[in-house]
C-alpha positions as CSV (number, residue, x, y, z in Angstrom):
1,M,10.7,18.2,2.8
2,T,7.5,16.5,1.9
3,R,5.2,15.0,4.4
4,D,2.8,12.1,4.4
5,R,-0.8,13.2,4.7
6,K,-1.1,11.2,7.9
7,D,1.8,13.0,9.6
8,P,0.7,15.5,12.2
9,P,1.3,19.1,11.1
10,A,4.4,20.9,12.4
11,P,3.7,23.6,15.1
12,D,4.4,26.4,12.5
13,E,2.5,24.7,9.7
14,P,-1.1,25.9,9.0
15,R,-3.9,23.3,9.4
16,I,-5.0,21.5,6.2
17,V,-8.4,22.4,4.9
18,E,-10.8,19.5,4.4
19,E,-10.6,17.9,1.0
20,T,-13.4,18.1,-1.4
21,E,-15.3,15.1,-2.7
22,N,-13.5,15.3,-6.0
23,Q,-10.1,15.5,-4.3
24,R,-10.9,12.5,-2.1
25,R,-12.0,10.5,-5.1
26,E,-8.8,11.4,-7.0
27,R,-6.6,10.5,-4.0
28,E,-8.3,7.2,-3.6
29,T,-8.1,6.4,-7.3
30,H,-4.4,7.2,-7.3
31,A,-3.8,5.0,-4.2
32,S,-5.7,2.2,-5.8
33,E,-3.7,2.4,-9.0
34,N,-0.4,2.4,-7.0
35,Q,-1.5,-0.6,-5.1
36,D,-2.5,-2.5,-8.3
37,E,0.8,-1.6,-9.9
38,A,2.8,-2.8,-6.8
39,L,0.8,-6.1,-6.8
40,E,1.6,-6.7,-10.5
41,E,5.3,-6.0,-9.9
42,T,5.4,-8.6,-7.1
43,F,3.5,-11.3,-9.1
44,P,6.1,-14.1,-8.9
45,A,6.3,-13.7,-5.1
46,S,2.6,-13.6,-4.8
47,D,2.2,-17.2,-6.1
48,P,0.9,-19.6,-3.4
49,V,3.4,-21.7,-1.5
50,S,3.7,-25.2,-2.7
51,P,1.8,-27.7,-0.5
52,F,4.7,-30.2,-0.7
53,I,5.3,-32.0,2.6
54,P,8.5,-34.0,2.7
55,A,8.2,-37.7,3.6
56,K,9.6,-38.9,7.0
57,R,13.1,-40.4,6.9
58,R,13.4,-44.1,7.3
59,D,15.8,-45.2,9.9
């Protein structure tokens, strides 16, 4: 089973050693690329909402 890096370690799991500067940079670049790709895939839904306001009904 894979774990998210933010999950606390299991009691029998060894503690994770601090990441190096290069590992941190690679992780952040990967996360940024994933976020950019997700934004591109949601493009039609990311268009602004139309400011159309319907007119009041006449009685």
